[in-house]
N, CA, C, O and the ligand as a Tripos MOL2 file, in Angstrom:
@<TRIPOS>MOLECULE
protein
  281   279    71     0     0
PROTEIN
NO_CHARGES

@<TRIPOS>ATOM
      1 N          19.7310   62.5990  -65.9230 N.3       1 MET1
      2 CA         19.7800   63.8740  -65.3600 C.3       1 MET1
      3 C          18.8990   63.5190  -63.9870 C.2       1 MET1
      4 O          18.0240   62.6550  -63.9480 O.2       1 MET1
      5 N          19.2500   64.2440  -63.0280 N.am      2 ARG2
      6 CA         18.5790   64.1560  -61.7080 C.3       2 ARG2
      7 C          18.3190   65.5610  -61.2190 C.2       2 ARG2
      8 O          19.1130   66.4860  -61.3970 O.2       2 ARG2
      9 N          17.1490   65.6710  -60.5860 N.am      3 ALA3
     10 CA         16.6670   67.0800  -59.9330 C.3       3 ALA3
     11 C          17.3090   67.2620  -58.6160 C.2       3 ALA3
     12 O          17.5290   66.3450  -57.8250 O.2       3 ALA3
     13 N          17.6480   68.7480  -58.3990 N.am      4 GLU4
     14 CA         17.9080   68.9560  -57.1530 C.3       4 GLU4
     15 C          16.7580   70.0020  -56.7960 C.2       4 GLU4
     16 O          16.3500   70.8430  -57.5970 O.2       4 GLU4
     17 N          16.3310   69.8610  -55.6160 N.am      5 TYR5
     18 CA         15.1350   70.4790  -55.1820 C.3       5 TYR5
     19 C          15.3020   71.6900  -54.1600 C.2       5 TYR5
     20 O          16.2900   71.7860  -53.4320 O.2       5 TYR5
     21 N          14.3880   72.4910  -54.1660 N.am      6 GLU6
     22 CA         14.5560   73.5810  -53.1600 C.3       6 GLU6
     23 C          14.3380   73.0830  -51.8460 C.2       6 GLU6
     24 O          13.7780   71.9930  -51.7230 O.2       6 GLU6
     25 N          14.7500   73.8160  -50.7080 N.am      7 GLU7
     26 CA         14.6770   73.4110  -49.3990 C.3       7 GLU7
     27 C          13.1200   73.4240  -49.0950 C.2       7 GLU7
     28 O          12.3630   74.2800  -49.5540 O.2       7 GLU7
     29 N          12.7130   72.3530  -48.2470 N.am      8 GLY8
     30 CA         11.4260   72.2640  -48.0140 C.3       8 GLY8
     31 C          10.8810   70.8220  -48.1540 C.2       8 GLY8
     32 O          11.5290   69.9400  -47.5930 O.2       8 GLY8
     33 N           9.8000   70.4920  -48.8140 N.am      9 PRO9
     34 CA          9.3520   69.2000  -48.9090 C.3       9 PRO9
     35 C          10.3770   68.2310  -49.3750 C.2       9 PRO9
     36 O          11.1620   68.5080  -50.2820 O.2       9 PRO9
     37 N          10.3620   66.8950  -48.6430 N.am     10 ALA10
     38 CA         11.4030   66.0920  -48.9730 C.3      10 ALA10
     39 C          11.2700   65.6560  -50.6610 C.2      10 ALA10
     40 O          10.1830   65.7200  -51.2360 O.2      10 ALA10
     41 N          12.4900   65.2230  -51.3320 N.am     11 PRO11
     42 CA         12.4040   64.9360  -52.5040 C.3      11 PRO11
     43 C          11.3700   63.6870  -52.7360 C.2      11 PRO11
     44 O          11.2720   62.8250  -51.8620 O.2      11 PRO11
     45 N          10.6580   63.6240  -53.8530 N.am     12 GLY12
     46 CA          9.6780   62.5310  -54.0170 C.3      12 GLY12
     47 C           8.3630   62.8810  -53.5070 C.2      12 GLY12
     48 O           7.4230   62.2040  -53.9250 O.2      12 GLY12
     49 N           8.1280   63.7950  -52.6960 N.am     13 GLU13
     50 CA          6.9060   64.4150  -52.4470 C.3      13 GLU13
     51 C           6.2130   65.2460  -53.3840 C.2      13 GLU13
     52 O           6.9420   65.9700  -54.0620 O.2      13 GLU13
     53 N           5.0570   65.3120  -53.5710 N.am     14 ARG14
     54 CA          4.3120   65.8070  -54.6860 C.3      14 ARG14
     55 C           4.6480   67.1870  -54.8790 C.2      14 ARG14
     56 O           4.8300   67.5900  -56.0280 O.2      14 ARG14
     57 N           4.7560   67.9790  -53.8780 N.am     15 ASP15
     58 CA          4.8120   69.6660  -53.7530 C.3      15 ASP15
     59 C           6.2630   69.9010  -53.8640 C.2      15 ASP15
     60 O           6.6050   71.0790  -53.9640 O.2      15 ASP15
     61 N           7.2180   68.9560  -53.8640 N.am     16 ALA16
     62 CA          8.6060   69.1970  -53.8090 C.3      16 ALA16
     63 C           8.9020   70.1430  -55.3090 C.2      16 ALA16
     64 O           8.4700   69.8560  -56.4250 O.2      16 ALA16
     65 N           9.6250   71.1400  -55.0000 N.am     17 GLU17
     66 CA          9.9160   72.0600  -56.2160 C.3      17 GLU17
     67 C          11.2430   71.7390  -56.7500 C.2      17 GLU17
     68 O          12.1640   71.5520  -55.9540 O.2      17 GLU17
     69 N          11.4320   71.6600  -57.9620 N.am     18 ILE18
     70 CA         12.7520   71.3450  -58.5980 C.3      18 ILE18
     71 C          13.3910   72.6640  -58.9620 C.2      18 ILE18
     72 O          12.9670   73.5340  -59.7220 O.2      18 ILE18
     73 N          14.6330   72.6180  -58.1700 N.am     19 ARG19
     74 CA         15.5480   73.8130  -58.3860 C.3      19 ARG19
     75 C          16.1450   73.9270  -59.8260 C.2      19 ARG19
     76 O          15.9630   74.8290  -60.6450 O.2      19 ARG19
     77 N          16.9280   72.7590  -59.9410 N.am     20 ILE20
     78 CA         17.7790   72.6600  -61.2020 C.3      20 ILE20
     79 C          17.8860   71.2590  -61.4300 C.2      20 ILE20
     80 O          17.6550   70.3970  -60.5820 O.2      20 ILE20
     81 N          18.3050   71.0270  -62.8020 N.am     21 TRP21
     82 CA         18.3320   69.6210  -63.2500 C.3      21 TRP21
     83 C          19.9530   69.4350  -63.3290 C.2      21 TRP21
     84 O          20.6600   70.3000  -63.8460 O.2      21 TRP21
     85 N          20.4530   68.2890  -62.7990 N.am     22 HIS22
     86 CA         21.9730   67.9900  -62.8010 C.3      22 HIS22
     87 C          22.1280   66.8430  -63.8650 C.2      22 HIS22
     88 O          21.1140   66.1640  -64.0280 O.2      22 HIS22
     89 N          23.2640   66.5060  -64.6390 N.am     23 MET23
     90 CA         23.5690   65.2720  -65.3160 C.3      23 MET23
     91 C          24.1740   64.4310  -64.4130 C.2      23 MET23
     92 O          25.1280   64.9330  -63.8190 O.2      23 MET23
     93 N          23.8800   63.2360  -64.1250 N.am     24 VAL24
     94 CA         24.4220   62.0810  -63.3570 C.3      24 VAL24
     95 C          24.9850   61.0000  -64.3570 C.2      24 VAL24
     96 O          24.5870   60.9710  -65.5210 O.2      24 VAL24
     97 N          25.7290   60.2960  -63.9740 N.am     25 ARG25
     98 CA         26.3340   59.1050  -64.7280 C.3      25 ARG25
     99 C          25.3380   57.8880  -64.4000 C.2      25 ARG25
    100 O          25.1620   57.5050  -63.2430 O.2      25 ARG25
    101 N          24.8010   57.4020  -65.3340 N.am     26 LEU26
    102 CA         23.7640   56.1050  -65.2200 C.3      26 LEU26
    103 C          22.7580   56.7280  -64.2120 C.2      26 LEU26
    104 O          22.2150   57.8260  -64.3320 O.2      26 LEU26
    105 N          22.5920   55.7670  -63.1200 N.am     27 ASP27
    106 CA         21.5640   56.2310  -62.2080 C.3      27 ASP27
    107 C          22.2910   56.5880  -60.8740 C.2      27 ASP27
    108 O          21.8100   56.3270  -59.7710 O.2      27 ASP27
    109 N          23.3920   57.1570  -61.0510 N.am     28 GLY28
    110 CA         24.2210   57.6490  -59.8250 C.3      28 GLY28
    111 C          23.3830   58.8400  -59.1550 C.2      28 GLY28
    112 O          22.3620   59.3210  -59.6460 O.2      28 GLY28
    113 N          23.9200   59.1970  -58.0770 N.am     29 THR29
    114 CA         23.3720   60.1410  -57.3610 C.3      29 THR29
    115 C          24.4510   61.3610  -57.1700 C.2      29 THR29
    116 O          24.2590   62.2530  -56.3430 O.2      29 THR29
    117 N          25.4400   61.3190  -57.8960 N.am     30 THR30
    118 CA         26.5470   62.3730  -57.6260 C.3      30 THR30
    119 C          26.6110   63.0200  -59.3130 C.2      30 THR30
    120 O          26.9870   62.4110  -60.3140 O.2      30 THR30
    121 N          26.1120   64.4430  -59.2160 N.am     31 ALA31
    122 CA         26.2050   64.9820  -60.5050 C.3      31 ALA31
    123 C          27.5570   65.1890  -61.0390 C.2      31 ALA31
    124 O          28.5670   65.0260  -60.3530 O.2      31 ALA31
    125 N          27.5660   65.5570  -62.2990 N.am     32 MET32
    126 CA         29.0050   65.6500  -62.8930 C.3      32 MET32
    127 C          29.5600   66.8520  -62.3620 C.2      32 MET32
    128 O          30.7800   66.9880  -62.4560 O.2      32 MET32
    129 N          28.8630   67.7750  -61.8040 N.am     33 CYS33
    130 CA         29.4430   68.9810  -61.1770 C.3      33 CYS33
    131 C          29.9260   68.8820  -59.8520 C.2      33 CYS33
    132 O          30.5550   69.8180  -59.3590 O.2      33 CYS33
    133 N          29.6680   67.7140  -59.1500 N.am     34 GLY34
    134 CA         30.1060   67.2020  -57.8980 C.3      34 GLY34
    135 C          29.0160   67.2960  -56.8730 C.2      34 GLY34
    136 O          29.1960   66.7980  -55.7620 O.2      34 GLY34
    137 N          27.7230   67.9990  -57.2230 N.am     35 ARG35
    138 CA         26.8320   67.9270  -56.3250 C.3      35 ARG35
    139 C          26.1160   66.5210  -55.8510 C.2      35 ARG35
    140 O          25.8210   65.6900  -56.7090 O.2      35 ARG35
    141 N          25.8810   66.3110  -54.6330 N.am     36 GLU36
    142 CA         25.3090   65.3110  -54.1690 C.3      36 GLU36
    143 C          23.8380   65.2610  -54.2270 C.2      36 GLU36
    144 O          23.2900   66.1270  -53.5460 O.2      36 GLU36
    145 N          23.0890   64.4850  -54.8510 N.am     37 LEU37
    146 CA         21.6380   64.5300  -55.0250 C.3      37 LEU37
    147 C          21.0590   63.3320  -54.4080 C.2      37 LEU37
    148 O          21.6730   62.2790  -54.2350 O.2      37 LEU37
    149 N          19.7890   63.5680  -54.0740 N.am     38 SER38
    150 CA         18.7530   62.5000  -53.2390 C.3      38 SER38
    151 C          18.7040   61.2720  -54.2040 C.2      38 SER38
    152 O          18.6300   61.3450  -55.4310 O.2      38 SER38
    153 N          18.7510   60.2750  -53.5480 N.am     39 PRO39
    154 CA         18.2880   58.9690  -54.3590 C.3      39 PRO39
    155 C          16.9340   58.9040  -54.9170 C.2      39 PRO39
    156 O          16.6150   58.2870  -55.9330 O.2      39 PRO39
    157 N          16.0950   59.6610  -54.0890 N.am     40 GLY40
    158 CA         14.7350   59.5700  -54.2290 C.3      40 GLY40
    159 C          14.4390   60.8460  -55.3400 C.2      40 GLY40
    160 O          13.3500   60.9320  -55.9080 O.2      40 GLY40
    161 N          15.3040   61.6060  -55.5230 N.am     41 ALA41
    162 CA         14.8970   62.7050  -56.6640 C.3      41 ALA41
    163 C          14.5680   62.1720  -57.8340 C.2      41 ALA41
    164 O          14.9220   61.0480  -58.1880 O.2      41 ALA41
    165 N          13.7590   63.0730  -58.6110 N.am     42 ALA42
    166 CA         13.1240   62.5270  -59.9030 C.3      42 ALA42
    167 C          14.2960   62.5510  -60.9110 C.2      42 ALA42
    168 O          15.2260   63.3550  -60.8430 O.2      42 ALA42
    169 N          14.1770   61.7110  -61.7360 N.am     43 THR43
    170 CA         15.1200   61.5880  -63.1590 C.3      43 THR43
    171 C          14.5700   61.8290  -64.2110 C.2      43 THR43
    172 O          13.3440   61.9430  -64.2160 O.2      43 THR43
    173 N          15.2760   61.9680  -65.3340 N.am     44 LYS44
    174 CA         15.1110   62.0190  -66.5790 C.3      44 LYS44
    175 C          16.0530   61.3360  -67.5410 C.2      44 LYS44
    176 O          17.2440   61.1980  -67.2630 O.2      44 LYS44
    177 N          15.5370   60.9200  -68.6440 N.am     45 PRO45
    178 CA         16.6790   60.1230  -69.4910 C.3      45 PRO45
    179 C          17.5610   61.3360  -70.1440 C.2      45 PRO45
    180 O          17.0860   62.4270  -70.4600 O.2      45 PRO45
    181 N          18.7980   60.9900  -70.2760 N.am     46 ALA46
    182 CA         19.7850   61.9740  -70.9220 C.3      46 ALA46
    183 C          19.2240   62.5920  -72.1300 C.2      46 ALA46
    184 O          19.5470   63.7490  -72.3960 O.2      46 ALA46
    185 N          18.3740   61.9080  -72.9320 N.am     47 ASP47
    186 CA         17.8340   62.4960  -74.0980 C.3      47 ASP47
    187 C          17.0100   63.7940  -73.8790 C.2      47 ASP47
    188 O          16.9520   64.6210  -74.7890 O.2      47 ASP47
    189 N          16.4320   63.9790  -72.8100 N.am     48 ALA48
    190 CA         15.9210   65.1650  -72.3080 C.3      48 ALA48
    191 C          16.8850   66.4960  -72.2820 C.2      48 ALA48
    192 O          16.4580   67.6500  -72.2800 O.2      48 ALA48
    193 N          18.0260   66.1760  -72.2670 N.am     49 TRP49
    194 CA         19.1240   67.3250  -72.1340 C.3      49 TRP49
    195 C          18.9530   68.3140  -73.3500 C.2      49 TRP49
    196 O          18.9850   67.9380  -74.5210 O.2      49 TRP49
    197 N          18.7660   69.6410  -72.9400 N.am     50 GLY50
    198 CA         18.6350   70.4750  -74.1180 C.3      50 GLY50
    199 C          17.3470   70.8020  -74.3920 C.2      50 GLY50
    200 O          17.1410   71.7010  -75.2060 O.2      50 GLY50
    201 N          16.2810   70.1470  -73.7750 N.am     51 THR51
    202 CA         15.0670   70.4710  -74.1630 C.3      51 THR51
    203 C          14.3800   71.3460  -72.9840 C.2      51 THR51
    204 O          14.8950   71.3930  -71.8670 O.2      51 THR51
    205 N          13.2000   72.0280  -73.2990 N.am     52 PRO52
    206 CA         12.5580   72.7820  -72.4060 C.3      52 PRO52
    207 C          12.1320   71.9520  -71.0410 C.2      52 PRO52
    208 O          12.1340   72.5170  -69.9470 O.2      52 PRO52
    209 N          11.8310   70.8050  -71.1700 N.am     53 GLU53
    210 CA         11.5300   70.1490  -70.0570 C.3      53 GLU53
    211 C          12.6440   69.7960  -68.9690 C.2      53 GLU53
    212 O          12.3850   69.2960  -67.8740 O.2      53 GLU53
    213 N          13.7530   70.0830  -69.3650 N.am     54 ALA54
    214 CA         14.8770   70.1450  -68.4100 C.3      54 ALA54
    215 C          15.3560   71.3760  -68.0350 C.2      54 ALA54
    216 O          16.5020   71.4360  -67.5900 O.2      54 ALA54
    217 N          14.6230   72.4680  -68.1430 N.am     55 GLU55
    218 CA         15.1560   73.6330  -67.5660 C.3      55 GLU55
    219 C          14.4570   73.9370  -66.1240 C.2      55 GLU55
    220 O          13.3630   73.4640  -65.8160 O.2      55 GLU55
    221 N          15.1850   74.7400  -65.3270 N.am     56 PRO56
    222 CA         16.6590   75.0820  -65.7730 C.3      56 PRO56
    223 C          17.6500   73.8840  -65.4930 C.2      56 PRO56
    224 O          17.3980   72.9770  -64.7000 O.2      56 PRO56
    225 N          18.8050   73.9900  -66.2390 N.am     57 PHE57
    226 CA         19.5660   73.0300  -66.2730 C.3      57 PHE57
    227 C          20.9980   73.6290  -65.6010 C.2      57 PHE57
    228 O          21.2440   74.8300  -65.7170 O.2      57 PHE57
    229 N          21.9210   72.7360  -64.9000 N.am     58 CYS58
    230 CA         22.9170   73.0140  -64.3600 C.3      58 CYS58
    231 C          24.1000   73.4120  -65.2300 C.2      58 CYS58
    232 O          24.6480   72.5230  -65.8820 O.2      58 CYS58
    233 N          24.5380   74.6360  -65.3020 N.am     59 HIS59
    234 CA         25.6660   75.1500  -66.2820 C.3      59 HIS59
    235 C          26.9520   74.3010  -66.2250 C.2      59 HIS59
    236 O          27.6240   74.0240  -67.2190 O.2      59 HIS59
    237 N          27.2140   73.9340  -65.0220 N.am     60 SER60
    238 CA         28.4300   73.3060  -64.8360 C.3      60 SER60
    239 C          28.3940   71.8970  -65.5870 C.2      60 SER60
    240 O          29.1880   71.4890  -66.4340 O.2      60 SER60
    241 N          27.4040   71.3340  -65.1240 N.am     61 CYS61
    242 CA         26.9780   69.8360  -65.6840 C.3      61 CYS61
    243 C          26.8290   70.0000  -67.2040 C.2      61 CYS61
    244 O          27.2990   69.1590  -67.9710 O.2      61 CYS61
    245 N          26.1670   71.0980  -67.6370 N.am     62 GLY62
    246 CA         26.0460   71.1810  -69.1470 C.3      62 GLY62
    247 C          27.4310   71.2570  -69.9810 C.2      62 GLY62
    248 O          27.6120   70.7540  -71.0900 O.2      62 GLY62
    249 N          28.3010   71.9360  -69.2740 N.am     63 ALA63
    250 CA         29.5180   72.1710  -69.8300 C.3      63 ALA63
    251 C          30.3050   70.8050  -69.9520 C.2      63 ALA63
    252 O          30.7800   70.4060  -71.0150 O.2      63 ALA63
    253 N          30.3870   70.1640  -68.8060 N.am     64 LEU64
    254 CA         31.0670   68.8320  -68.5160 C.3      64 LEU64
    255 C          30.4100   67.7800  -69.5440 C.2      64 LEU64
    256 O          31.1100   66.9110  -70.0630 O.2      64 LEU64
    257 N          29.2190   67.8820  -69.7780 N.am     65 TYR65
    258 CA         28.3830   66.8270  -70.5090 C.3      65 TYR65
    259 C          28.7290   66.9200  -71.8890 C.2      65 TYR65
    260 O          28.9900   65.8990  -72.5240 O.2      65 TYR65
    261 N          28.7630   68.3420  -72.5430 N.am     66 LEU66
    262 CA         28.9840   68.6350  -73.8540 C.3      66 LEU66
    263 C          30.3790   68.1940  -74.1290 C.2      66 LEU66
    264 O          30.5510   67.7980  -75.2820 O.2      66 LEU66
    265 N          31.3420   68.1710  -73.4000 N.am     67 ARG67
    266 CA         32.6850   67.8610  -73.5290 C.3      67 ARG67
    267 C          32.7420   66.3930  -73.7870 C.2      67 ARG67
    268 O          33.4940   66.0400  -74.6960 O.2      67 ARG67
    269 N          32.0550   65.4550  -73.1230 N.am     68 GLU68
    270 CA         31.9370   64.2030  -73.1710 C.3      68 GLU68
    271 C          31.3510   63.5680  -74.4340 C.2      68 GLU68
    272 O          31.7820   62.5470  -74.9690 O.2      68 GLU68
    273 N          30.0190   64.5110  -74.9570 N.am     69 VAL69
    274 CA         29.2190   63.9560  -75.9090 C.3      69 VAL69
    275 C          29.9770   64.2460  -77.2560 C.2      69 VAL69
    276 O          30.4250   65.3680  -77.4890 O.2      69 VAL69
    277 N          30.1070   63.1840  -78.1450 N.am     70 PRO70
    278 CA         30.8340   63.4180  -79.3860 C.3      70 PRO70
    279 C          30.0410   64.4090  -80.2380 C.2      70 PRO70
    280 O          30.4690   64.7560  -81.3400 O.2      70 PRO70
    281 ZN         25.3480   70.3010  -61.8120 Zn       71 ZN71
@<TRIPOS>BOND
     1     1     2 1
     2     2     3 1
     3     3     4 2
     4     3     5 am
     5     5     6 1
     6     6     7 1
     7     7     8 2
     8     7     9 am
     9     9    10 1
    10    10    11 1
    11    11    12 2
    12    11    13 am
    13    13    14 1
    14    14    15 1
    15    15    16 2
    16    15    17 am
    17    17    18 1
    18    18    19 1
    19    19    20 2
    20    19    21 am
    21    21    22 1
    22    22    23 1
    23    23    24 2
    24    23    25 am
    25    25    26 1
    26    26    27 1
    27    27    28 2
    28    27    29 am
    29    29    30 1
    30    30    31 1
    31    31    32 2
    32    31    33 am
    33    33    34 1
    34    34    35 1
    35    35    36 2
    36    35    37 am
    37    37    38 1
    38    38    39 1
    39    39    40 2
    40    39    41 am
    41    41    42 1
    42    42    43 1
    43    43    44 2
    44    43    45 am
    45    45    46 1
    46    46    47 1
    47    47    48 2
    48    47    49 am
    49    49    50 1
    50    50    51 1
    51    51    52 2
    52    51    53 am
    53    53    54 1
    54    54    55 1
    55    55    56 2
    56    55    57 am
    57    57    58 1
    58    58    59 1
    59    59    60 2
    60    59    61 am
    61    61    62 1
    62    62    63 1
    63    63    64 2
    64    63    65 am
    65    65    66 1
    66    66    67 1
    67    67    68 2
    68    67    69 am
    69    69    70 1
    70    70    71 1
    71    71    72 2
    72    71    73 am
    73    73    74 1
    74    74    75 1
    75    75    76 2
    76    75    77 am
    77    77    78 1
    78    78    79 1
    79    79    80 2
    80    79    81 am
    81    81    82 1
    82    82    83 1
    83    83    84 2
    84    83    85 am
    85    85    86 1
    86    86    87 1
    87    87    88 2
    88    87    89 am
    89    89    90 1
    90    90    91 1
    91    91    92 2
    92    91    93 am
    93    93    94 1
    94    94    95 1
    95    95    96 2
    96    95    97 am
    97    97    98 1
    98    98    99 1
    99    99   100 2
   100    99   101 am
   101   101   102 1
   102   102   103 1
   103   103   104 2
   104   103   105 am
   105   105   106 1
   106   106   107 1
   107   107   108 2
   108   107   109 am
   109   109   110 1
   110   110   111 1
   111   111   112 2
   112   111   113 am
   113   113   114 1
   114   114   115 1
   115   115   116 2
   116   115   117 am
   117   117   118 1
   118   118   119 1
   119   119   120 2
   120   119   121 am
   121   121   122 1
   122   122   123 1
   123   123   124 2
   124   123   125 am
   125   125   126 1
   126   126   127 1
   127   127   128 2
   128   127   129 am
   129   129   130 1
   130   130   131 1
   131   131   132 2
   132   131   133 am
   133   133   134 1
   134   134   135 1
   135   135   136 2
   136   135   137 am
   137   137   138 1
   138   138   139 1
   139   139   140 2
   140   139   141 am
   141   141   142 1
   142   142   143 1
   143   143   144 2
   144   143   145 am
   145   145   146 1
   146   146   147 1
   147   147   148 2
   148   147   149 am
   149   149   150 1
   150   150   151 1
   151   151   152 2
   152   151   153 am
   153   153   154 1
   154   154   155 1
   155   155   156 2
   156   155   157 am
   157   157   158 1
   158   158   159 1
   159   159   160 2
   160   159   161 am
   161   161   162 1
   162   162   163 1
   163   163   164 2
   164   163   165 am
   165   165   166 1
   166   166   167 1
   167   167   168 2
   168   167   169 am
   169   169   170 1
   170   170   171 1
   171   171   172 2
   172   171   173 am
   173   173   174 1
   174   174   175 1
   175   175   176 2
   176   175   177 am
   177   177   178 1
   178   178   179 1
   179   179   180 2
   180   179   181 am
   181   181   182 1
   182   182   183 1
   183   183   184 2
   184   183   185 am
   185   185   186 1
   186   186   187 1
   187   187   188 2
   188   187   189 am
   189   189   190 1
   190   190   191 1
   191   191   192 2
   192   191   193 am
   193   193   194 1
   194   194   195 1
   195   195   196 2
   196   195   197 am
   197   197   198 1
   198   198   199 1
   199   199   200 2
   200   199   201 am
   201   201   202 1
   202   202   203 1
   203   203   204 2
   204   203   205 am
   205   205   206 1
   206   206   207 1
   207   207   208 2
   208   207   209 am
   209   209   210 1
   210   210   211 1
   211   211   212 2
   212   211   213 am
   213   213   214 1
   214   214   215 1
   215   215   216 2
   216   215   217 am
   217   217   218 1
   218   218   219 1
   219   219   220 2
   220   219   221 am
   221   221   222 1
   222   222   223 1
   223   223   224 2
   224   223   225 am
   225   225   226 1
   226   226   227 1
   227   227   228 2
   228   227   229 am
   229   229   230 1
   230   230   231 1
   231   231   232 2
   232   231   233 am
   233   233   234 1
   234   234   235 1
   235   235   236 2
   236   235   237 am
   237   237   238 1
   238   238   239 1
   239   239   240 2
   240   239   241 am
   241   241   242 1
   242   242   243 1
   243   243   244 2
   244   243   245 am
   245   245   246 1
   246   246   247 1
   247   247   248 2
   248   247   249 am
   249   249   250 1
   250   250   251 1
   251   251   252 2
   252   251   253 am
   253   253   254 1
   254   254   255 1
   255   255   256 2
   256   255   257 am
   257   257   258 1
   258   258   259 1
   259   259   260 2
   260   259   261 am
   261   261   262 1
   262   262   263 1
   263   263   264 2
   264   263   265 am
   265   265   266 1
   266   266   267 1
   267   267   268 2
   268   267   269 am
   269   269   270 1
   270   270   271 1
   271   271   272 2
   272   271   273 am
   273   273   274 1
   274   274   275 1
   275   275   276 2
   276   275   277 am
   277   277   278 1
   278   278   279 1
   279   279   280 2
@<TRIPOS>SUBSTRUCTURE
     1 MET1         2 RESIDUE 1 A MET
     2 ARG2         6 RESIDUE 1 A ARG
     3 ALA3        10 RESIDUE 1 A ALA
     4 GLU4        14 RESIDUE 1 A GLU
     5 TYR5        18 RESIDUE 1 A TYR
     6 GLU6        22 RESIDUE 1 A GLU
     7 GLU7        26 RESIDUE 1 A GLU
     8 GLY8        30 RESIDUE 1 A GLY
     9 PRO9        34 RESIDUE 1 A PRO
    10 ALA10       38 RESIDUE 1 A ALA
    11 PRO11       42 RESIDUE 1 A PRO
    12 GLY12       46 RESIDUE 1 A GLY
    13 GLU13       50 RESIDUE 1 A GLU
    14 ARG14       54 RESIDUE 1 A ARG
    15 ASP15       58 RESIDUE 1 A ASP
    16 ALA16       62 RESIDUE 1 A ALA
    17 GLU17       66 RESIDUE 1 A GLU
    18 ILE18       70 RESIDUE 1 A ILE
    19 ARG19       74 RESIDUE 1 A ARG
    20 ILE20       78 RESIDUE 1 A ILE
    21 TRP21       82 RESIDUE 1 A TRP
    22 HIS22       86 RESIDUE 1 A HIS
    23 MET23       90 RESIDUE 1 A MET
    24 VAL24       94 RESIDUE 1 A VAL
    25 ARG25       98 RESIDUE 1 A ARG
    26 LEU26      102 RESIDUE 1 A LEU
    27 ASP27      106 RESIDUE 1 A ASP
    28 GLY28      110 RESIDUE 1 A GLY
    29 THR29      114 RESIDUE 1 A THR
    30 THR30      118 RESIDUE 1 A THR
    31 ALA31      122 RESIDUE 1 A ALA
    32 MET32      126 RESIDUE 1 A MET
    33 CYS33      130 RESIDUE 1 A CYS
    34 GLY34      134 RESIDUE 1 A GLY
    35 ARG35      138 RESIDUE 1 A ARG
    36 GLU36      142 RESIDUE 1 A GLU
    37 LEU37      146 RESIDUE 1 A LEU
    38 SER38      150 RESIDUE 1 A SER
    39 PRO39      154 RESIDUE 1 A PRO
    40 GLY40      158 RESIDUE 1 A GLY
    41 ALA41      162 RESIDUE 1 A ALA
    42 ALA42      166 RESIDUE 1 A ALA
    43 THR43      170 RESIDUE 1 A THR
    44 LYS44      174 RESIDUE 1 A LYS
    45 PRO45      178 RESIDUE 1 A PRO
    46 ALA46      182 RESIDUE 1 A ALA
    47 ASP47      186 RESIDUE 1 A ASP
    48 ALA48      190 RESIDUE 1 A ALA
    49 TRP49      194 RESIDUE 1 A TRP
    50 GLY50      198 RESIDUE 1 A GLY
    51 THR51      202 RESIDUE 1 A THR
    52 PRO52      206 RESIDUE 1 A PRO
    53 GLU53      210 RESIDUE 1 A GLU
    54 ALA54      214 RESIDUE 1 A ALA
    55 GLU55      218 RESIDUE 1 A GLU
    56 PRO56      222 RESIDUE 1 A PRO
    57 PHE57      226 RESIDUE 1 A PHE
    58 CYS58      230 RESIDUE 1 A CYS
    59 HIS59      234 RESIDUE 1 A HIS
    60 SER60      238 RESIDUE 1 A SER
    61 CYS61      242 RESIDUE 1 A CYS
    62 GLY62      246 RESIDUE 1 A GLY
    63 ALA63      250 RESIDUE 1 A ALA
    64 LEU64      254 RESIDUE 1 A LEU
    65 TYR65      258 RESIDUE 1 A TYR
    66 LEU66      262 RESIDUE 1 A LEU
    67 ARG67      266 RESIDUE 1 A ARG
    68 GLU68      270 RESIDUE 1 A GLU
    69 VAL69      274 RESIDUE 1 A VAL
    70 PRO70      278 RESIDUE 1 A PRO
    71 ZN71       281 GROUP 0 **** ****
């Protein structure tokens, strides 16, 4: 999963505020919901999906991801 940031500090900067987490394939920058994310944005392993550290999470990505995971 990869972070989408609030407007303001560039992704990767210390004060950048994460708006929402999206699910991406491998290390891609296109979220499953179609959102383009910055290559410099923070990432988390897919294992973190569904845990409090991945909140808030994009609902579109969550629904699509659920459909793919057995
Ligand atoms: Zn998404």
